[in-house]
C-alpha positions in Angstrom: 6.3 -22.3 -7.6 7.4 -20.1 -10.2 5.2 -18.0 -12.6 5.1 -17.5 -16.2 5.8 -13.9 -16.4 4.3 -13.6 -19.9 1.1 -14.7 -18.5 0.9 -11.9 -16.2 -0.4 -9.4 -19.1 -3.5 -11.7 -19.9 -6.0 -9.6 -18.0 -4.8 -6.1 -19.5 -3.6 -7.5 -23.2 -6.7 -7.6 -24.9 -8.3 -4.4 -23.7 -5.0 -2.1 -23.9 -5.1 -0.7 -27.5 -8.9 0.3 -27.4 -8.1 1.9 -23.9 -5.3 3.9 -25.0 -7.0 4.9 -28.3 -9.8 6.1 -26.0 -7.9 7.7 -23.1 -4.4 8.0 -24.3 -0.9 7.2 -22.5 0.5 7.2 -20.1 -2.8 5.3 -18.5 -3.2 3.4 -15.1 -5.7 0.6 -15.6 -7.4 -1.2 -12.9 -9.5 -4.3 -12.5 -12.4 -4.3 -10.1 -12.7 -8.0 -10.1 -8.8 -8.6 -9.4 -9.4 -6.3 -6.1 -12.6 -7.7 -5.1 -10.7 -11.1 -5.6 -7.7 -10.3 -3.3 -10.0 -9.2 -0.5 -11.9 -11.9 -0.7 -8.8 -14.1 -0.3 -8.2 -12.4 2.8 -11.6 -12.6 4.2 -11.8 -16.5 3.4 -8.1 -17.2 4.9 -8.9 -15.3 8.4 -12.4 -16.2 8.4 -11.8 -18.8 11.5 -11.1 -15.7 13.7 -12.8 -12.5 14.6 -11.0 -9.8 12.4 -11.2 -6.7 10.3 -9.5 -6.1 7.2 -8.3 -2.5 7.2 -7.0 -1.4 3.8 -3.9 1.0 3.9 -5.0 3.8 1.8 -1.0 4.8 1.3 -1.0 2.1 -1.3 -3.8 3.8 -3.6 -6.2 5.9 -2.4 -8.0 6.9 -5.4 -12.0 7.3 -4.5 -13.1 4.7 -7.0 -10.7 1.9 -5.9 -11.6 2.9 -2.1 -15.4 2.6 -2.6 -14.9 -1.0 -4.1 -13.2 -1.8 -1.2 -15.7 -0.1 1.5 -18.4 -1.9 -0.6 -16.7 -5.2 0.4 -16.8 -4.4 4.2 -13.1 -3.5 4.5 -12.1 -0.8 7.1 -9.2 1.5 6.8 -5.8 2.1 7.9 -5.0 5.9 7.3 -1.6 7.8 7.7 -2.8 11.5 7.5 -5.9 14.0 7.8 -6.3 13.8 4.0 -6.5 10.2 4.0 -9.0 10.0 6.6 -11.5 12.4 4.8 -10.8 10.3 1.8 -12.0 7.3 3.6 -15.0 8.7 5.1 -15.7 10.2 1.6 -15.5 6.7 0.2 -17.9 5.2 2.6 -15.6 3.4 5.4 -17.3 3.4 8.4 -15.5 5.6 11.1 -15.4 2.9 13.6 -13.5 0.9 11.1 -10.7 3.0 10.6 -7.3 3.0 12.3 -5.0 6.0 12.0 -1.6 5.0 12.0 1.5 7.4 11.3 4.5 8.6 13.3 4.1 12.3 13.1 0.3 12.9 13.5 -0.3 16.8 14.3 -3.0 17.8 16.8 -5.2 18.9 14.0 -5.3 15.5 12.7 -5.7 14.0 16.2 -8.6 16.3 16.6 -10.3 15.6 13.4 -10.1 11.6 14.4 -11.7 12.7 17.6 -14.6 14.7 16.2 -15.4 11.9 13.5 -15.3 8.9 16.0 -12.5 6.6 14.4 -11.9 3.1 15.8 -8.5 3.2 16.8 -5.8 5.5 17.1 -2.5 3.8 16.7 -0.2 5.6 19.0 3.6 5.6 18.0 5.2 7.5 21.0 4.5 8.9 24.8 4.7 12.1 23.4 1.4 11.4 21.0 -0.3 9.7 23.8 0.1 13.1 26.0 -1.3 15.0 23.2 -4.3 12.5 22.6 -4.9 12.5 26.0 -5.3 16.2 26.4 -7.3 17.0 23.0 -9.7 14.1 24.0 -10.3 15.3 27.5 -10.8 18.9 26.5 -13.4 17.7 24.3 -15.1 15.1 26.8 -14.1 12.7 24.3 -12.7 9.1 24.6 -10.2 7.8 22.3 -9.4 4.1 21.7 -5.7 3.7 21.7 -3.5 1.0 20.1 0.2 1.3 21.2 2.5 0.5 18.0 5.3 -1.7 19.5 8.9 -2.2 17.7 10.1 -6.0 18.3 13.3 -5.2 16.6 12.8 -7.7 13.8 14.5 -7.5 10.5 11.7 -8.1 7.8 14.3 -9.1 5.3 13.0 -6.6 2.9 14.4 -3.3 1.4 15.8 -0.8 4.1 13.3 1.9 3.0 10.5 -0.2 3.6 11.5 -1.7 6.8 9.9 -0.5 10.0 10.7 -3.1 12.6 14.0 -2.3 13.8 15.3 -0.4 16.5 17.1 1.8 13.8 13.6 2.5 12.6 11.4 5.7 13.4 8.4 3.7 14.0 6.9 2.7 17.2 8.1 2.0 20.5 10.7 -0.5 21.9 8.6 -3.7 22.7 10.3 -3.7 26.1 9.2 -0.2 27.2 5.2 -1.0 26.1 3.9 -2.4 29.3 5.1 0.8 31.2 3.8 2.9 28.7 0.5 1.5 28.7 0.2 1.2 32.4 0.7 5.0 32.4 -1.5 5.6 29.6 -4.6 3.6 31.2 -4.4 6.4 34.0 -4.5 9.1 31.4 -7.8 10.9 31.1 -9.8 10.4 27.7 -8.0 7.2 27.0 -8.9 3.8 26.8 -6.4 1.3 25.9 -7.6 -1.2 23.5 -4.6 -3.0 21.9 -1.3 -3.4 20.6 0.1 -3.1 17.4 3.1 -4.1 15.3 4.2 -3.7 11.7 7.5 -4.9 10.8 7.7 -3.7 7.3 6.5 -4.1 3.5 6.7 -6.4 0.7 7.2 -9.5 3.0 8.4 -12.6 1.2 9.5 -14.8 4.2 6.9 -14.9 6.7 9.4 -16.3 9.5 9.9 -12.7 10.7 6.6 -11.6 10.6 5.6 -14.9 12.9 8.4 -13.7 15.5 6.9 -10.4 15.6 3.2 -11.9 16.0 4.4 -14.0 18.7 6.1 -11.1 20.4 3.0 -9.0 20.4 0.9 -12.2 21.4 2.5 -12.4 24.4 2.3 -8.8 25.5 -1.1 -9.2 25.2 -1.4 -11.9 27.3 0.3 -10.4 30.0 -1.6 -7.2 29.7 -5.0 -9.2 29.7 -3.4 -10.8 32.9 -3.0 -7.5 34.6 -6.6 -6.6 33.9 -6.3 -4.6 30.7 -9.8 -4.3 28.7 -8.2 -5.2 25.5 -10.1 -5.6 22.3 -7.8 -6.0 19.5 -4.5 -7.3 18.1 -3.2 -5.7 15.5 -0.7 -7.4 13.2 -0.3 -4.9 10.6 0.3 -5.5 6.8 3.3 -5.9 4.7 2.5 -9.2 2.6 4.6 -9.4 -0.4 3.6 -9.4 -4.0 5.0 -11.6 -6.9 6.5 -8.8 -9.0 9.1 -11.1 -10.7 7.4 -14.5 -11.0 9.4 -16.2 -8.3 6.5 -16.5 -6.0 5.1 -14.7 -2.9 3.3 -15.9 0.4 -0.6 -16.0 0.0 -3.0 -14.6 2.7 -3.5 -18.4 3.7 0.1 -18.8 4.5 0.1 -15.9 6.9 -3.1 -17.2 8.4 -1.8 -20.7 9.0 1.0 -18.9 11.0 -1.0 -16.1 12.6 -4.1 -17.6 13.8 -2.3 -20.6 16.2 -0.8 -17.7 17.9 -3.5 -15.6 19.0 -6.5 -18.2 19.3 -6.6 -18.2 23.1 -6.5 -14.1 23.5 -10.4 -13.6 22.4 -9.4 -10.4 20.8 -10.4 -9.2 17.3 -7.3 -9.3 14.8 -6.8 -6.3 12.9 -4.6 -6.8 9.5 -3.7 -3.6 7.5 -2.8 -5.0 3.9 -1.9 -2.5 1.1 -0.2 -3.5 -2.0 -1.1 -7.2 -1.7 -4.8 -5.8 -2.2 -4.0 -3.8 -5.0 -0.4 -3.9 -6.7 -1.8 -7.0 -9.1 -5.0 -5.4 -10.0 -3.2 -2.4 -11.6 -0.8 -1.7 -14.9 0.6 1.2 -16.3 0.1 1.5 -20.1 3.0 3.5 -22.0 3.9 4.2 -25.6 7.6 4.0 -27.2 8.6 7.4 -28.0 11.9 6.5 -29.1 14.6 4.1 -29.6 18.1 5.2 -28.9 21.7 3.4 -28.9 24.6 5.1 -27.0 27.6 2.8 -27.5 26.8 -0.9 -26.5 23.8 0.5 -24.6 20.1 0.2 -26.0 17.5 2.5 -24.8 13.5 2.1 -24.9 12.4 5.6 -24.0 8.5 5.8 -23.2 6.2 8.6 -22.5 5.8 7.5 -18.9 8.4 8.5 -16.4 9.5 8.1 -13.1 7.0 10.8 -12.0 4.2 8.2 -12.9 6.2 5.0 -11.4 8.8 6.1 -8.7 9.3 2.6 -7.2 12.2 1.1 -9.9 14.2 4.5 -9.3 13.4 4.8 -5.4 13.8 1.2 -4.6 15.5 -0.6 -7.3 12.0 -2.4 -7.7 11.2 -4.9 -10.4 8.1 -4.6 -12.5 7.6 -6.9 -15.2 7.2 -5.2 -18.8 5.7 -6.4 -21.8 5.7 -5.2 -25.4 1.8 -5.6 -26.4 2.5 -4.5 -29.8 4.8 -7.4 -30.5 4.2 -11.4 -30.6 6.6 -14.2 -29.9 8.3 -14.2 -33.6 9.7 -10.7 -32.8 13.3 -11.1 -31.3 14.2 -10.2 -27.7 16.9 -7.5 -27.4 18.6 -6.5 -24.1 17.9 -2.6 -23.3 17.2 -0.3 -20.6 13.6 1.0 -20.5 13.6 4.5 -19.4 11.4 7.8 -19.4 11.7 11.2 -20.5 12.3 13.0 -17.1 15.5 14.9 -17.2 17.4 12.6 -14.5 19.5 9.4 -15.1 17.6 7.8 -12.4 14.5 7.9 -14.7 14.2 4.3 -15.5 11.7 1.5 -15.2 14.4 -1.3 -16.0 18.0 -1.9 -16.5 19.7 -4.3 -19.5 15.9 -6.1 -19.6 14.7 -8.7 -22.1 12.2 -7.3 -24.2 10.4 -8.3 -27.7 12.3 -5.4 -29.9 9.9 -2.5 -29.8 9.4 0.1 -32.6 8.4 3.7 -32.0 4.8 3.7 -31.2 4.4 0.2 -29.6 2.5 0.0 -26.7 4.2 -1.4 -23.5 2.4 -2.6 -20.1 4.1 -2.1 -16.9 2.7 -4.8 -14.5 1.5 -4.9 -11.0 1.4 -1.3 -10.9 -1.8 -0.8 -8.8 0.2 0.1 -5.4 2.7 3.2 -4.8 2.5 4.1 -8.7 -0.2 6.6 -9.0 -0.2 7.5 -5.0 3.5 8.2 -5.5 3.2 10.1 -8.7 4.2 13.8 -8.8 4.3 16.6 -11.3 8.3 16.5 -11.7 9.3 18.4 -15.1 6.0 20.0 -14.9 4.4 16.7 -16.2 0.7 16.5 -15.6 -0.5 13.2 -13.9 -2.1 10.2 -16.2 -5.5 9.3 -16.1 -6.8 6.3 -14.5 -9.4 3.8 -15.6 -11.5 1.0 -13.7 -12.4 -1.8 -15.6 -15.8 -3.4 -14.7 -15.5 -6.4 -16.5 -14.7 -5.5 -20.0 -16.2 -2.1 -19.8 -13.8 0.7 -18.9 -14.9 3.9 -16.5 -12.5 7.0 -16.3 -12.2 7.3 -12.7 -9.7 10.2 -12.7 -9.3 12.5 -15.8 -5.8 13.4 -17.0 -4.5 16.4 -15.6 -4.0 19.9 -17.7 -1.7 22.7 -17.4 -4.4 24.6 -15.9 -4.3 22.1 -13.0 -0.8 22.5 -12.5 -0.7 26.2 -12.1 -4.5 26.7 -10.6 -3.2 27.1 -6.8 -0.5 29.7 -7.9 -0.8 33.4 -7.0 0.8 35.8 -9.7 
């Protein structure tokens, strides 16, 4: 079912002008209610099976948002030592944390051992050997899941595809049993399961079903060999309806996954990121200038690619509305661009929008995921403030950066 794109702004429209009067633009705004609702949809969909929903911090690791999810009982999927520290700071239990990532350093592995995290999602034989040595030297026991690569095409953007042989992630699934047999004999390790994550922004669940069938079959074989598995981890990646053409819901995923694993007796781990947080966030920005170059019209905003990189990086779609103009204002076709000194600094190309004037307030929707977490100080621009809505009440959760913040680590 397609969505009326204009209605996507309803949750933020009334609050937007008061928010920017108080906190200025650009401004990230999030809704606690929408985050909680997204988590509850997952919890309800997978309630028939023992499971743990581990939020992928890379989507957005702002402390206040993490505390919302931790308070709901979520686990955490982390990919760096910094994310591990942030997850613990937010209140996630160590035993509910999965440490993923293809390039963990010895220092990061050691930190995970010291904090007693639930699982190390190992991505190579080299990592297994290093983790074994670190655990054994500390008299510790590391619970290991092995990320397998089933060579399944997720049919999403190539930059966020992770389940093909050409991708850097995981080990070939046909080598997994051998690797785990060797791991079972390594000191300091306990093999607890297998994991697969084929990519992000999945709109077609066929590839995900194929991948789950593959790791369920592998788990069944390992159990038959006497492995004391305790989990099966299907990763994350459920798509978000950025453009109004529809996206699968957690119930759709559960209907395909649960029948594949019901006979295994294992706890299901899921690692959603964007599908928990994207639709709960928006980026508010003012129109700085209108410009025409030949036949091309430009709407220039005070937010730039350093605030929201996805359109430049992935040619990703975000719906944009002019909150200062009603339906009586005619539509124009324009490029909506930022002030950064790059031609790649754009939010939309040749997009229909209610004709803006300088000073109008625009909202860029579904910006909760991979917006602030990918933000930068390019062109020496301070990162924007973040606000969390508790019902209709705003709370500043990160102040706007200052020039002093940008220069504070420099040594003259």
